[in-house]
C-alpha positions in Angstrom: 0.0 0.0 0.0 2.9 2.4 0.8 4.4 1.7 -2.6 1.2 2.6 -4.3 1.0 5.9 -2.4 4.6 6.7 -3.3 4.0 5.8 -6.9 0.9 8.0 -7.0 2.7 10.9 -5.4 5.5 10.6 -8.0 3.0 10.7 -10.9 1.3 13.8 -9.4 4.6 15.6 -8.9 5.7 14.7 -12.4 2.4 16.0 -13.8 2.8 19.4 -12.0 6.3 19.7 -13.3 5.1 19.1 -16.9 2.4 21.8 -16.5 4.9 24.3 -15.1 7.3 23.7 -18.0 4.7 24.9 -20.5 5.0 28.6 -19.3 7.5 31.3 -19.9 8.4 33.9 -17.3 8.3 37.5 -18.5 9.3 40.5 -16.4 9.7 44.2 -16.9 8.9 47.7 -15.8 6.0 49.9 -16.9 6.9 53.6 -17.1 5.3 56.7 -18.3 6.3 57.9 -21.8 6.0 61.5 -20.7 8.4 61.6 -17.7 9.8 58.1 -17.3 8.3 57.5 -13.8 7.1 54.0 -12.9 3.4 53.3 -13.1 2.1 51.4 -10.0 -1.0 49.1 -10.4 -1.0 49.0 -14.2 -2.7 45.8 -15.5 -0.5 43.4 -17.5 -2.4 40.7 -19.3 -1.7 38.0 -21.8 -3.8 38.8 -24.9 -6.6 36.3 -25.5 -6.3 34.7 -22.0 -7.4 35.4 -18.4 -3.7 35.4 -17.2 -2.7 38.7 -15.8 -1.0 40.7 -13.0 -0.6 44.2 -11.7 2.6 46.2 -11.5 4.1 46.9 -8.0 4.7 50.3 -6.5 8.0 50.5 -8.5 6.2 49.7 -11.8 7.8 46.2 -12.0 5.9 43.1 -12.9 6.5 39.4 -13.5 4.0 37.1 -15.2 3.9 33.4 -16.2 2.9 33.3 -19.9 1.7 30.2 -21.7 4.3 29.0 -24.2 2.2 29.7 -27.3 1.2 33.3 -26.3 1.8 36.0 -28.9 1.5 39.3 -27.0 0.8 41.1 -23.7 -1.4 44.1 -23.1 -0.6 46.8 -20.6 -3.4 49.1 -19.4 -3.8 51.9 -16.9 -6.7 54.2 -16.3 -6.4 57.5 -18.3 -3.4 56.2 -20.4 -3.1 54.7 -23.8 -3.3 50.8 -23.9 -0.1 49.3 -25.3 0.2 45.8 -26.8 3.7 44.3 -27.1 4.6 41.3 -29.1 6.5 38.7 -27.1 8.6 37.2 -29.9 10.7 35.1 -27.6 11.6 38.0 -25.3 11.7 37.5 -21.5 12.0 41.2 -20.6 9.5 43.7 -21.9 9.7 47.2 -20.5 
């Protein structure tokens, strides 16, 4: 019975590892085009999905993007929405 539990735990761990391997980490900083100051609480989302995050007080963000994703969208109230193509990049400012 213990061997069965150990084998089951191994399969579950392997499954989670496989799921995590299918994402890419993207990080960056969102700043204002006018004065270069960081923008806190800007929404960063993966276009066409429900995956998203908010920037921190320093304007920095980190997001796990599905491997097949094409672009991210950055939005903030009162400012122009920007869509950036990922194209294999891991840092998008």
